[in-house]
Structure formats: structure tokens, C-alpha cells
KEKE-3310 file (N, C-alpha, C; in steps of 0.2 Angstrom, whole numbers, plus 5000, padded with zeros to 4 digits):
npx = (5005:5001:5005:5003:5009:4999:5006:5012:5002:4996:5008:5009:5012:5010:5005:4990:4987:4981:4964:4960:4947:4940:4931:4929:4924:4933:4946:4963:4970:4955:4937:4926:4912:4902:4885:4868:4856:4851:4858:4860:4870:4884:4894:4900:4902:4913:4923:4923:4928:4940:4947:4950:4957:4968:4972:4970:4958:4947:4928:4908:4907:4913:4926:4944:4959:4971:4986:4990:4988:4989:4982:4971:4960:4952:4940:4926:4915:4904:4918:4931:4929:4916:4922:4932:4929:4921:4931:4940:4931:4928:4942:4943:4940:4947:4962:4978:4989:4982:4980:4994:4996:4988:4993:5003:4998:4988:4979:4971:4963:4952:4947:4952:4946:4946:4943:4945:4942:4949:4966:4979:4973:4972:4982:4989:4984:4988:5000:5002:4996:5007:5014:5013:5009:4995:4987:4974:4961:4949:4935:4926:4910:4908:4903:4909:4921:4920:4914:4907:4892:4882:4873:4879:4886:4897:4905:4905:4915:4925:4928:4928:4939:4947:4949:4951:4964:4971:4972:4978:4991:4997:4995:4986:4969:4953:4939:4923:4910:4896:4878:4863:4850:4836:4826:4827:4827:4836:4850:4863:4866:4864:4875:4872:4888:4892:4888:4893:4905:4913:4922:4912:4902:4891:4879:4870:4855:4844:4833:4818:4817:4826:4828:4832:4844:4848:4853:4855:4863:4868:4875:4886:4896:4909:4919:4918:4907:4893:4891:4879:4865:4864:4862:4868:4870:4872:4882:4877:4886:4897:4901:4904:4898:4893:4889:4873:4867:4860:4849:4856:4865:4854:4851:4866:4864:4852:4855:4867:4881:4889:4894:4903:4896:4882:4877:4879:4868:4858:4854:4854:4840:4832:4829:4837:4849:4855:4864:4879:4880:4879:4888:4897:4891:4895:4909:4910:4905:4915:4928:4926:4926:4914:4907:4915:4928:4929:4941:4935:4930:4920:4905:4905:4896:4904:4904:4901)
npy = (4994:5009:5026:5044:5060:5074:5083:5083:5077:5089:5097:5091:5092:5085:5077:5071:5054:5055:5052:5036:5032:5047:5060:5054:5043:5030:5029:5030:5014:5010:5002:4998:4996:4988:4984:4979:4971:4957:4951:4966:4969:4972:4966:4971:4984:4982:4978:4986:4997:4992:4992:5006:5010:5004:5010:5020:5029:5041:5036:5035:5047:5042:5048:5045:5050:5047:5041:5030:5012:4999:4983:4970:4957:4945:4936:4926:4920:4914:4908:4905:4909:4914:4927:4930:4936:4947:4954:4958:4964:4974:4980:4983:4997:5002:5012:5013:5017:5018:5002:4998:5002:4993:4981:4980:4983:4976:4962:4945:4934:4919:4909:4908:4900:4904:4904:4915:4910:4900:4896:4896:4898:4910:4915:4912:4921:4934:4932:4934:4946:4953:4952:4956:4971:4978:4992:4990:4979:4968:4959:4949:4938:4942:4932:4920:4919:4916:4903:4903:4910:4923:4929:4929:4940:4938:4927:4936:4945:4941:4935:4949:4956:4950:4955:4970:4968:4965:4975:4986:4981:4979:4992:4994:4996:4989:4983:4978:4966:4964:4956:4963:4961:4951:4960:4974:4986:4986:4989:4977:4961:4950:4952:4965:4967:4969:4983:4990:4992:4996:5008:5015:5013:5010:5007:4998:5000:4992:5003:5008:4994:4983:4982:4997:5000:5007:5011:5016:5025:5023:5032:5030:5038:5036:5044:5057:5069:5061:5058:5066:5055:5045:5043:5031:5024:5006:5003:4990:4986:4988:4987:4994:5006:5024:5039:5047:5058:5065:5078:5087:5087:5088:5101:5109:5103:5108:5122:5123:5126:5131:5142:5140:5148:5152:5139:5134:5141:5138:5125:5127:5136:5124:5117:5107:5107:5115:5132:5129:5116:5115:5118:5109:5098:5102:5100:5088:5080:5086:5079:5066:5064:5066:5080:5094:5106:5116:5123:5134:5140:5133:5123:5107:5090:5075:5063:5047)
npz = (4998:4995:5002:5002:5007:5015:5011:4999:4990:4989:4980:4972:4954:4945:4925:4923:4917:4901:4894:4889:4881:4877:4886:4898:4896:4899:4907:4913:4921:4925:4925:4913:4910:4895:4891:4889:4882:4872:4859:4857:4850:4858:4858:4843:4846:4857:4849:4837:4848:4852:4843:4836:4846:4847:4832:4836:4832:4832:4832:4827:4838:4849:4856:4855:4861:4859:4851:4849:4856:4865:4863:4869:4866:4874:4866:4869:4865:4849:4843:4830:4815:4814:4823:4817:4803:4804:4810:4801:4791:4797:4796:4784:4780:4784:4785:4775:4783:4796:4798:4800:4812:4819:4816:4825:4837:4839:4848:4848:4855:4853:4858:4873:4885:4899:4917:4929:4944:4947:4950:4941:4930:4930:4935:4922:4912:4919:4916:4903:4899:4907:4898:4886:4888:4887:4887:4886:4890:4882:4889:4884:4883:4899:4905:4901:4908:4921:4934:4945:4952:4949:4957:4966:4980:4987:4979:4967:4970:4972:4959:4953:4959:4955:4944:4946:4952:4941:4935:4942:4945:4934:4926:4918:4907:4909:4898:4899:4894:4896:4900:4900:4915:4917:4920:4913:4918:4927:4926:4923:4922:4937:4953:4964:4968:4956:4948:4958:4955:4945:4936:4924:4915:4899:4893:4880:4867:4858:4845:4838:4831:4823:4809:4807:4812:4822:4838:4856:4866:4882:4896:4914:4923:4936:4940:4933:4926:4917:4900:4888:4885:4870:4848:4840:4824:4816:4806:4792:4782:4784:4797:4806:4818:4819:4823:4826:4815:4811:4814:4813:4802:4793:4795:4788:4776:4772:4773:4767:4767:4783:4793:4810:4822:4814:4813:4826:4831:4823:4829:4842:4838:4833:4845:4846:4856:4871:4873:4874:4875:4860:4855:4860:4854:4840:4840:4844:4834:4822:4829:4827:4815:4807:4804:4796:4792:4779:4765:4767:4781:4784:4790:4783:4779:4778:4767:4768)
capx = (4999:5006:5002:5006:5006:4995:5011:5012:4997:4997:5011:5011:5007:5010:5000:4986:4984:4977:4961:4958:4941:4938:4924:4929:4921:4937:4950:4971:4968:4948:4934:4923:4906:4896:4880:4864:4847:4854:4859:4860:4876:4887:4902:4903:4904:4918:4927:4924:4933:4945:4952:4950:4960:4972:4973:4973:4954:4938:4922:4904:4906:4919:4933:4950:4963:4980:4987:4989:4987:4992:4977:4972:4952:4949:4935:4924:4909:4906:4922:4936:4928:4915:4924:4939:4927:4918:4937:4942:4927:4929:4947:4944:4936:4955:4966:4984:4993:4979:4981:5002:4997:4984:4998:5010:4994:4981:4980:4967:4963:4947:4947:4954:4944:4949:4940:4945:4943:4954:4973:4981:4968:4973:4993:4992:4981:4991:5007:4999:4997:5013:5022:5012:5007:4992:4984:4967:4959:4943:4935:4920:4907:4911:4899:4911:4926:4922:4910:4904:4885:4885:4869:4881:4890:4905:4908:4907:4918:4931:4930:4931:4944:4955:4950:4954:4970:4976:4972:4984:4996:4998:4993:4980:4960:4948:4934:4919:4906:4891:4873:4858:4847:4829:4824:4832:4828:4841:4856:4867:4864:4870:4874:4874:4894:4895:4888:4895:4915:4914:4922:4910:4895:4889:4871:4867:4850:4844:4830:4815:4819:4831:4832:4835:4848:4847:4857:4853:4870:4867:4885:4885:4904:4909:4923:4917:4902:4892:4891:4870:4863:4864:4860:4873:4868:4875:4881:4879:4890:4907:4901:4904:4895:4892:4881:4866:4868:4853:4846:4862:4866:4848:4852:4871:4861:4847:4856:4874:4889:4887:4899:4901:4890:4876:4876:4877:4861:4851:4854:4849:4832:4826:4828:4840:4853:4857:4869:4882:4879:4876:4896:4900:4890:4896:4915:4913:4905:4922:4931:4925:4924:4906:4908:4924:4929:4933:4945:4934:4931:4913:4905:4899:4895:4910:4902:4903)
capy = (5001:5017:5032:5052:5063:5081:5089:5077:5078:5099:5101:5088:5095:5078:5078:5067:5052:5057:5047:5031:5035:5054:5063:5054:5035:5028:5032:5026:5010:5010:4997:4999:4989:4986:4980:4978:4963:4949:4955:4973:4972:4972:4963:4975:4989:4983:4977:4994:5001:4988:4992:5011:5010:5003:5012:5029:5032:5042:5034:5037:5051:5041:5052:5042:5055:5046:5041:5021:5008:4991:4981:4964:4956:4941:4934:4919:4917:4914:4906:4908:4911:4921:4935:4934:4937:4953:4961:4956:4967:4981:4985:4984:5001:5007:5017:5008:5020:5016:4995:4997:4999:4987:4975:4981:4985:4972:4956:4944:4926:4918:4903:4908:4897:4907:4904:4918:4910:4895:4901:4892:4901:4919:4915:4911:4927:4937:4932:4936:4952:4955:4953:4960:4975:4980:4998:4990:4972:4968:4953:4947:4940:4940:4926:4914:4917:4911:4899:4907:4912:4929:4931:4929:4945:4936:4925:4940:4950:4937:4938:4956:4957:4948:4960:4973:4966:4965:4981:4989:4976:4978:4997:4994:4997:4983:4984:4971:4965:4961:4958:4964:4957:4951:4968:4980:4993:4985:4986:4974:4955:4947:4955:4974:4971:4972:4988:4995:4991:4996:5015:5018:5010:5010:5003:4998:4999:4995:5009:5008:4989:4980:4983:5004:4999:5013:5011:5020:5025:5027:5031:5030:5038:5039:5049:5064:5069:5058:5063:5064:5049:5048:5040:5027:5019:5002:5001:4983:4983:4990:4985:5000:5012:5030:5044:5048:5066:5067:5081:5093:5085:5089:5108:5109:5101:5111:5130:5123:5128:5135:5144:5138:5152:5149:5132:5134:5147:5136:5121:5130:5136:5120:5114:5100:5110:5122:5133:5125:5109:5112:5118:5103:5094:5102:5099:5079:5078:5088:5075:5059:5064:5067:5084:5095:5112:5118:5129:5143:5138:5132:5117:5101:5084:5072:5058:5041)
capz = (5000:4995:5006:5000:5013:5011:5008:4994:4987:4988:4978:4965:4950:4937:4922:4923:4910:4894:4892:4883:4878:4878:4891:4905:4899:4898:4911:4914:4924:4925:4923:4908:4908:4893:4893:4883:4883:4869:4852:4856:4847:4863:4854:4838:4849:4859:4842:4836:4851:4853:4835:4839:4853:4843:4828:4837:4829:4833:4827:4832:4845:4853:4855:4857:4861:4859:4842:4846:4862:4865:4864:4869:4865:4874:4864:4872:4863:4842:4838:4828:4810:4815:4823:4810:4798:4808:4811:4793:4788:4800:4795:4777:4780:4790:4782:4776:4790:4805:4798:4801:4820:4823:4816:4829:4843:4843:4849:4849:4858:4851:4864:4880:4890:4907:4922:4934:4950:4945:4950:4938:4923:4932:4929:4914:4911:4921:4913:4898:4901:4908:4890:4881:4890:4883:4890:4886:4889:4883:4887:4882:4888:4906:4911:4900:4912:4925:4935:4950:4954:4948:4959:4976:4981:4988:4972:4962:4974:4971:4952:4952:4963:4952:4938:4949:4955:4936:4932:4947:4943:4926:4924:4913:4908:4907:4895:4904:4890:4900:4898:4906:4918:4916:4921:4910:4922:4934:4925:4920:4926:4942:4960:4964:4968:4947:4948:4962:4954:4937:4935:4920:4910:4893:4890:4874:4866:4850:4845:4830:4826:4818:4801:4807:4816:4827:4846:4859:4870:4891:4900:4917:4922:4942:4939:4930:4921:4912:4894:4888:4880:4861:4845:4835:4821:4814:4795:4792:4777:4786:4805:4813:4822:4817:4827:4821:4816:4805:4813:4814:4797:4788:4794:4787:4771:4771:4771:4763:4771:4789:4800:4816:4826:4813:4816:4835:4832:4821:4833:4846:4838:4833:4850:4848:4862:4872:4866:4876:4873:4854:4854:4862:4849:4835:4842:4845:4828:4820:4832:4825:4806:4804:4799:4791:4790:4770:4770:4770:4786:4784:4789:4779:4779:4778:4763:4770)
cpx = (5004:5004:5007:5002:5001:4999:5012:5009:4995:5000:5013:5008:5009:5005:4996:4987:4979:4970:4960:4954:4938:4931:4924:4925:4926:4946:4956:4966:4960:4946:4927:4917:4902:4891:4873:4863:4854:4854:4858:4865:4882:4896:4904:4905:4912:4924:4928:4929:4938:4949:4953:4954:4966:4975:4973:4967:4949:4934:4913:4902:4909:4924:4940:4957:4970:4979:4986:4988:4986:4985:4974:4964:4954:4944:4933:4919:4907:4910:4924:4935:4926:4917:4926:4935:4924:4925:4940:4938:4928:4936:4946:4941:4941:4959:4974:4989:4991:4982:4987:4999:4994:4989:5002:5003:4988:4984:4974:4965:4955:4942:4949:4953:4946:4944:4945:4947:4949:4962:4977:4979:4971:4980:4993:4989:4984:4998:5008:5000:5003:5019:5020:5010:5002:4990:4976:4965:4954:4942:4927:4917:4909:4908:4903:4918:4926:4916:4905:4898:4886:4878:4872:4886:4899:4908:4909:4912:4924:4936:4934:4936:4952:4956:4953:4963:4974:4978:4978:4987:5000:4998:4989:4973:4958:4940:4928:4914:4902:4884:4867:4853:4839:4825:4830:4833:4832:4847:4858:4863:4869:4870:4877:4882:4897:4894:4890:4902:4914:4914:4916:4905:4893:4883:4870:4861:4849:4835:4826:4815:4824:4834:4832:4841:4854:4848:4855:4860:4870:4873:4881:4894:4903:4917:4923:4910:4899:4887:4882:4871:4862:4861:4865:4869:4873:4876:4882:4885:4898:4906:4903:4900:4897:4886:4878:4867:4864:4851:4851:4863:4861:4848:4857:4869:4856:4849:4866:4878:4888:4895:4897:4894:4885:4876:4871:4868:4853:4849:4851:4841:4829:4826:4832:4846:4852:4862:4877:4883:4878:4885:4898:4900:4892:4904:4918:4910:4910:4928:4932:4925:4919:4907:4915:4921:4933:4937:4942:4930:4924:4913:4902:4902:4901:4905:4904:4903)
cpy = (5005:5025:5038:5055:5070:5086:5087:5079:5084:5102:5095:5090:5091:5079:5074:5065:5055:5050:5044:5032:5043:5054:5058:5044:5030:5031:5027:5021:5011:5002:4998:4995:4991:4984:4981:4970:4960:4953:4961:4975:4975:4971:4967:4981:4989:4982:4981:4999:5000:4991:4998:5015:5009:5009:5020:5034:5033:5038:5036:5040:5048:5044:5047:5045:5053:5042:5032:5021:5001:4988:4973:4962:4948:4939:4925:4915:4919:4911:4908:4913:4918:4926:4935:4935:4945:4959:4962:4963:4974:4982:4985:4991:5006:5007:5014:5010:5015:5006:4994:4997:4998:4981:4975:4980:4981:4964:4950:4935:4924:4911:4901:4903:4896:4906:4909:4917:4903:4898:4899:4897:4909:4920:4916:4920:4933:4939:4935:4942:4956:4955:4957:4967:4980:4987:4995:4981:4974:4962:4952:4938:4938:4934:4919:4913:4917:4906:4898:4908:4920:4932:4934:4935:4942:4932:4932:4947:4946:4938:4947:4959:4956:4954:4967:4976:4967:4973:4988:4987:4976:4985:4996:4994:4989:4987:4978:4971:4961:4960:4959:4959:4956:4959:4973:4985:4992:4983:4979:4967:4955:4950:4963:4973:4971:4978:4993:4995:4995:5006:5018:5011:5013:5005:5005:4996:4999:5000:5010:5000:4989:4984:4993:5003:5007:5009:5016:5020:5028:5030:5034:5031:5039:5044:5054:5063:5066:5062:5061:5056:5053:5042:5036:5023:5015:5001:4992:4980:4984:4987:4989:5003:5020:5034:5046:5056:5071:5076:5090:5092:5087:5098:5110:5108:5107:5119:5129:5122:5133:5135:5141:5142:5150:5143:5130:5136:5144:5128:5122:5130:5132:5115:5107:5100:5115:5124:5134:5121:5108:5113:5112:5097:5094:5098:5091:5079:5078:5081:5068:5059:5064:5072:5087:5102:5113:5122:5136:5143:5139:5125:5113:5096:5080:5065:5054:5036)
cpz = (5000:4998:5004:5004:5009:5010:5002:4988:4984:4982:4973:4959:4944:4934:4922:4917:4906:4893:4888:4879:4881:4881:4896:4903:4899:4901:4911:4919:4928:4923:4919:4908:4902:4894:4890:4883:4875:4864:4850:4852:4852:4861:4848:4840:4852:4854:4838:4841:4852:4846:4833:4841:4850:4835:4828:4832:4833:4831:4833:4837:4849:4853:4858:4855:4859:4852:4843:4858:4860:4867:4865:4872:4867:4873:4867:4869:4854:4840:4833:4822:4812:4815:4818:4807:4800:4809:4804:4790:4789:4798:4787:4775:4782:4785:4781:4782:4796:4805:4799:4808:4822:4824:4823:4836:4846:4841:4851:4851:4856:4854:4868:4886:4899:4910:4927:4941:4950:4947:4943:4931:4925:4931:4925:4911:4912:4917:4905:4897:4903:4902:4886:4880:4889:4889:4889:4883:4888:4884:4887:4880:4895:4908:4908:4903:4917:4928:4941:4950:4955:4951:4967:4977:4983:4985:4968:4965:4976:4964:4951:4953:4961:4944:4941:4951:4948:4935:4935:4948:4938:4923:4916:4915:4907:4904:4898:4898:4894:4898:4902:4908:4915:4914:4919:4915:4930:4930:4921:4926:4933:4949:4958:4964:4959:4946:4952:4960:4950:4938:4930:4917:4904:4891:4884:4870:4859:4850:4839:4827:4825:4813:4801:4810:4819:4834:4851:4864:4878:4891:4908:4921:4932:4943:4936:4928:4915:4907:4894:4884:4872:4858:4842:4832:4818:4806:4793:4787:4779:4793:4810:4815:4818:4822:4822:4821:4811:4805:4813:4805:4791:4790:4789:4777:4766:4769:4769:4768:4777:4791:4805:4819:4824:4814:4821:4834:4830:4826:4837:4846:4837:4838:4852:4855:4865:4868:4867:4873:4864:4853:4855:4856:4844:4836:4841:4836:4823:4822:4829:4818:4804:4800:4797:4791:4783:4773:4767:4774:4789:4786:4785:4781:4776:4775:4765:4765)
residu = (UNK:UNK:UNK:UNK:UNK:UNK:UNK:UNK:UNK:UNK:UNK:UNK:UNK:UNK:UNK:UNK:UNK:UNK:UNK:UNK:UNK:UNK:UNK:UNK:UNK:UNK:UNK:UNK:UNK:UNK:UNK:UNK:UNK:UNK:UNK:UNK:UNK:UNK:UNK:UNK:UNK:UNK:UNK:UNK:UNK:UNK:UNK:UNK:UNK:UNK:UNK:UNK:UNK:UNK:UNK:UNK:UNK:UNK:UNK:UNK:UNK:UNK:UNK:UNK:UNK:UNK:UNK:UNK:UNK:UNK:UNK:UNK:UNK:UNK:UNK:UNK:UNK:UNK:UNK:UNK:UNK:UNK:UNK:UNK:UNK:UNK:UNK:UNK:UNK:UNK:UNK:UNK:UNK:UNK:UNK:UNK:UNK:UNK:UNK:UNK:UNK:UNK:UNK:UNK:UNK:UNK:UNK:UNK:UNK:UNK:UNK:UNK:UNK:UNK:UNK:UNK:UNK:UNK:UNK:UNK:UNK:UNK:UNK:UNK:UNK:UNK:UNK:UNK:UNK:UNK:UNK:UNK:UNK:UNK:UNK:UNK:UNK:UNK:UNK:UNK:UNK:UNK:UNK:UNK:UNK:UNK:UNK:UNK:UNK:UNK:UNK:UNK:UNK:UNK:UNK:UNK:UNK:UNK:UNK:UNK:UNK:UNK:UNK:UNK:UNK:UNK:UNK:UNK:UNK:UNK:UNK:UNK:UNK:UNK:UNK:UNK:UNK:UNK:UNK:UNK:UNK:UNK:UNK:UNK:UNK:UNK:UNK:UNK:UNK:UNK:UNK:UNK:UNK:UNK:UNK:UNK:UNK:UNK:UNK:UNK:UNK:UNK:UNK:UNK:UNK:UNK:UNK:UNK:UNK:UNK:UNK:UNK:UNK:UNK:UNK:UNK:UNK:UNK:UNK:UNK:UNK:UNK:UNK:UNK:UNK:UNK:UNK:UNK:UNK:UNK:UNK:UNK:UNK:UNK:UNK:UNK:UNK:UNK:UNK:UNK:UNK:UNK:UNK:UNK:UNK:UNK:UNK:UNK:UNK:UNK:UNK:UNK:UNK:UNK:UNK:UNK:UNK:UNK:UNK:UNK:UNK:UNK:UNK:UNK:UNK:UNK:UNK:UNK:UNK:UNK:UNK:UNK:UNK:UNK:UNK:UNK:UNK:UNK:UNK:UNK:UNK:UNK:UNK:UNK:UNK:UNK:UNK:UNK:UNK:UNK:UNK:UNK:UNK:UNK:UNK:UNK:UNK:UNK:UNK:UNK:UNK:UNK:UNK:UNK)
# end
């Protein structure tokens, strides 16, 4: 246990590590829970995040500030070939420079068969993380990585304690994919110990039926102000999510090119956001590649 004096804390001017996923969604040495109902495309979102983190690119309103992160994915559902094809398809849409980063920074295991309560399995996983030194470990789905009772707080305390040890011992962050319970109003399935352990949570749900491919994303952050819920759209061709900017996009298309002030005023007039939220929405869409500034400093839609 390391203790710091008050004098040390008051004088410490060291910089806080950059968020792995912006807006405090995934910070250094933290646990992010991705949860949702069956077939809510949790795995697709986890893969998108893993590839974006490794390649250093933002997508769908998720901001990846760093140019690259080493990512280890443990995928225990679906088997090698279906998941291989998902990743191959996602990577087809990535530029050559980003794919070179992926070759270095991304490693995937499709048949881990790791049970975290087992000493030998836990040691095996610890050795792998120590060797690979990932910034982020993605575990999908949580239920496949233990054989204990999810509704038992003591059992879950053991598993979650081991995940927290991995985070602290190897200076990594963990993204944990987990199913919703039978009552979606009670968030993730199982003991309240699971809900009490995460640092941040993304809840994904389908909106308006599967054919529209719209998903609502809600956030719960423990160490920052939770971002507003948003709608993202799943592209069945690329297997990537992108942010639903149809209200803002329609304003830009309707008026042609717009400067920032005029665009913000229109967003506020339409009741889409208050003024401060409108500025943030525009900036987020530029950072994620949905809008861009042309040579005349006017906003335009990025064609997909």
C-alpha cells in the first residue's frame, strides 16, 4: 500500500494521464462495463472500440485522444471464423497507416477458456498481460470467464477483485462486456457487486427495430460528469457504428455550408441542444469525422 502525505498531494503538479476514451468514458487503470440486452450488438461495439483504440482513431462520437494503444481482446463467444470475419470486414474500411498500427497494437484470442477463479488460469492470464503490456484488455462476455454464481456478492467479489488486481498490477484498463438482467431497468445481470465495481458503464439498446440499425447509448461515469445519451447507427456493410447526426446534418444540407456561429444558432432554434451543448455537439462531430471544416472555415458533411 502506497500512502501520500498531504504535502505531497498539494504540491504534486504531474499531469493526469490522457483518457483512453474521451469525456472520461475510459480513463487510465479503470473498468468500463458494456451492457445491453441479447443481440444489442455489444460485441460489435467492443470490437469497434478495440480497433479504434489500437489504430488511434475516433468513431461514432467516441473520441480516442491518443494515436495508439496496445489492445488485447479475449473473445469467448462465436468462435474463430465468425469473429475473424467480423474483424476482417471492419478493417477493410481502415486506411493503410492505421492498419499498420493495428498489426503492432492489436492481439486477439478467440478461445481463451480462462476461469478467473482458477489459480492456474489467473496466472496464465496475468503472464500474458505482463508480456504483452496492453493499455486495454477487452473481455467478452463476462459470463464465459468464470463459473461462480453471478447473484452471489461474495463470488462476484472474488472475480471482480481479480480484475481489479490485473488493472493495478499491470497498469491497464479493462472493458468488460456483460448482459442485462431479465429486468432491463436494473441494468447489468447478477449481484449488485458488479454494479458497484465499475468506473464507467455504457448501456446499449436498439431503437425502432433491427431494420433501422439505430441504437441508444447511455453512460454512467463515476469519476466525471456522464455524457448525455446519444443515438448511434450500425452500418451492416462495414460493421461500424457511426453517430446519428441526422438533425444536425439536415441543417447543414438545408443551408449549404455554415460557419460555427450560424450552425450553433440553428441548432438552438431547433431545440436540439442548449447553446453550450450545441458547441460541444459540433466539436464532437468534427473530432469523430462526421463533419469537417472546408478551406473557407465553413462546416460541411463528410460523405460516407
